[in-house]
N, C-alpha and C positions, 0 to 999 in steps of 0.2 A: 728824488725817489729814495725810499728808505734803504733799499739794498745798496745804493751807492755810498751810503754813510757807514757801511760795514765792510772795511777792506778785507777782513778775515773771511767773510762770507763770499766776497767776490773771488778771492784766491781759491777758496774751496770749490766754487763753481767751475773755475778754469781748470782745476785739477781733474774734476769729474768729467768735464767736457773732453779733455785729452784722453781720459780713461775710456770714455764712450767711443772715441775715435779708434782707439786701440782694439776695442771689441768689434766694432763694425767693419773697419777697413785697416787692419794692422799693416798692410803693405804700403799704405800712404805714410806711415810714420817710421817704419823699420827700413833702413837702407840696405840690409843684407838678408839673405836667407838664414833663418835661425838654426838650421841644421848643418849648414855647409861651412867649411873653413874659408876664411877670407884671405888666405895667403900663408906665409910662414911666420907671421908675427904672433907667436904664442905669448900669453901673459903680458901683452902690451898694455901700458897704462892708458888711462883716459886721455883722449885727444880729440881735436875737431873731426878727425876721420872716424874714430871709434869713441863715441861719447862716454861709454861705460867701460872702455878697454876691451880686451879679448881674453878668452879663457885658455885653459891648457891645451885645447884642441884648435886654437886659433879661430874660434867662432866669436862673432860680434855679440857682446853681452847685452847691449842696448836692444838689439833686434830680438834677442831671446826673451828679454823682459817684456817687450811689447807683445810678442806673440803669446807669451805666457799668461797674459791677462784673460784670454778666453778660458783657459783651463781653470785658473784659480777663481775668477769671478763667477764662472758658470757653477762651480761647486758651491761657492758661498751663497749665490743667489738661489740655487735650488734648495739649499739647506733652509734658508729663511722662508721661502715659499712653502716648503713642506711643513715647517714648524707652524707657520701662520694657518695653513689649511687644517692640519690635524688639531692644533690647539684651539682654534676658533670653533671648530665643530664640537669638540668636547665641551668647551665653555658655554657655547650657545645652547646646546641641548640640556646639559646638566643645570645651568642657571634657570632655564625656563621650566623644566619638568620638576626639579627639586626632589625631595624625598630620598628613597633608597638609591635611586640612580645617581643622584647628586653625591651622596655620601660615598658610595663605592668608587665612582669615577674620581672624586677628589683625593681619595686615599691613593689611588694609582698615580695621580698627578704629584702627590707629595713624595712618592718614591722616586719619580723622575727628577724632581727638583733636588732631592737629597743627594742623588748621585752626581758627582762632578761631571760637567759636560764633556771634558776631554777624555775622562775614563769611559763614559758611556759610548763616545765615538770610537774609542779603541776597541771596545767589546764588539761593536757592530762591524768594524773593519776586519777584526780577527775572524768573525763568523762568515762574512760575505766575501772576503778577499780584498786585496789592495786595489786602489783606483779612485778617481775623483767621485764616481757615483756612490761608492761605499762611504767615502768621507762625508759626502753631502747628506746621505741618509742618517749617518751617525750624529753629525752636528745638528741636523734638523730635529731629530728625536730629542736631543738635549734641550732644545729651545721650546719644544711644544708645550711643556708644562707651564712655563711662564706665560705664554700666550693664552693658555686655557684659563689660568687664574684671572688674568686681566679681563678677558672676554666674559667670564662668569660674573665678575663684579659689576661690569657694565650692564649685563642682562638683568641682574638683580635690581639695579637701579631703574632700568627702563620698564621692566614688566609691570610695575605698579602704576604707570602713567595712565591718565584718563583715556587717551586714544587707544591704548591696548585693551582696556576694559570695554570700551565701546565696540571694538572689533569683535571681542568675544561675545558680547551681547547680540551683535548682528549675526552671529553664527559663523564667523570666519574660522576656517580650520587652523589648528595649531601650526602646521608647517608653513602655511601662508603668512600667518602673523609673524613667525620667526624671520622669514625671508624678506617680507615687504616692510615690516614696521620695526622689529627689534634690531635686526642686523644693521640696517643703515644708521640707526641712532646709537649703536654701540661700537661701531667700527673705527671711529676716529683715533682713539688711543692706540688701537692695534696698528694703524698705519704709522704713527709716530714711533711706536716701539719697534716695528719691523725695520725702520731705517737705522735705529740704534743697534739692533741685533745683527744687521748686515755687517757693520764694522767688526763686531765680535766674531762673526762667522768667518770673515776674511782672515782674522788672526788665527782662529782655530784651524781652518783649512791649511793655512801656511805652516802652522806648527806641526800638524800631522804629516804634511808633505816633507817638512824638514826632517822628520823622524823616519822617512822612507815609506810611508803608507799610501802616498798619493800616486800619481802617474809616474811610471818608471822611465829612466833615461832611455833615449835622449829628449824626452818631453820637457819643454822649458817651463815647468810649473814654478811659481815664485819661491815657495818654501824649499823646493829641490835645488833651485839656483843658489840660495843662501847656504844650503847644506854642502853643495858641491865646492864652494869656495873655502870650506874650513881647512882643507889641507894646504891652502896657499895663503893663510892669513898673514904670515910673516913676510912673504915676498910679493903677494898681489892682494892686498886687503880689499880692493875695490870689488872683487868677485862676490864677496858676501855683503859688503857695506852698502853698495849702491842699490842692489835689488831690495835690501832691507829698508833703505830710505824710501824707495818707491812704495813699499807696503805701508810704511808708517804714514807717508803723505796722504795716501788714499784713505786710510783708516781715519785720520784726523779730518780730512775733507768730508767724509761721510758723516762723522760725528757733528761737525759744524752745521752742515745742511739739515741733519735730522733735528738738531736742537732748534733751528729756525722754524722747522715744520711744527715742532711741538710747542712753539711759542716762548722758548727760553732763550737767554742771551749767552 
């Protein structure tokens, strides 16, 4: 099999499988409650009993990382889904209709793309308040412009095909043509792009959580875990290092799988 010849892809799939298990049933992977102390062993180094060590409140860091997957990946996933939906609708309609609608919508998209994504997310979070949902909305809005441009380019390519002209000749309504004929043939690049954007969204969500805009303590959000370990870098570097390694591993795994979906090596 082709997959078996790609050890990097196999490793990426294993990482994502463990991540999925953490999302679905974290209690199967986490040996301790993420909010309770596990004794008096504060700032204990990594060991067979505590794989990622313990924090300043004697909580098991590995368990907190496992349970934090739901918060961080929920926000990242919601951001990508929101970006795909909003961007695809804009690109689908403007690419098919054209004219003034296309011009005005694309200028709005240009503005979205021109603003750095992290800055746009900060504006949204500052307006709506802290929390994973606000972060997801902010990050998703930042990705919508890119999805809109890709979808529009695909629609411009597809709308001139003979089967689209035949559907118009038969009197099929525009919305039906969009949903049944244009969208299925223009969606493949969006799917591959969404996988790539998921990795970027994980980084963006973690960065905003690191800055304190995500779920508030004691919620075990990944970026917040890295941030909480800053005060103990000299004495307990694993508090920030190991959650950061987990974030990096998942981002690289998502990138590897998305590149395979997109047909690149």
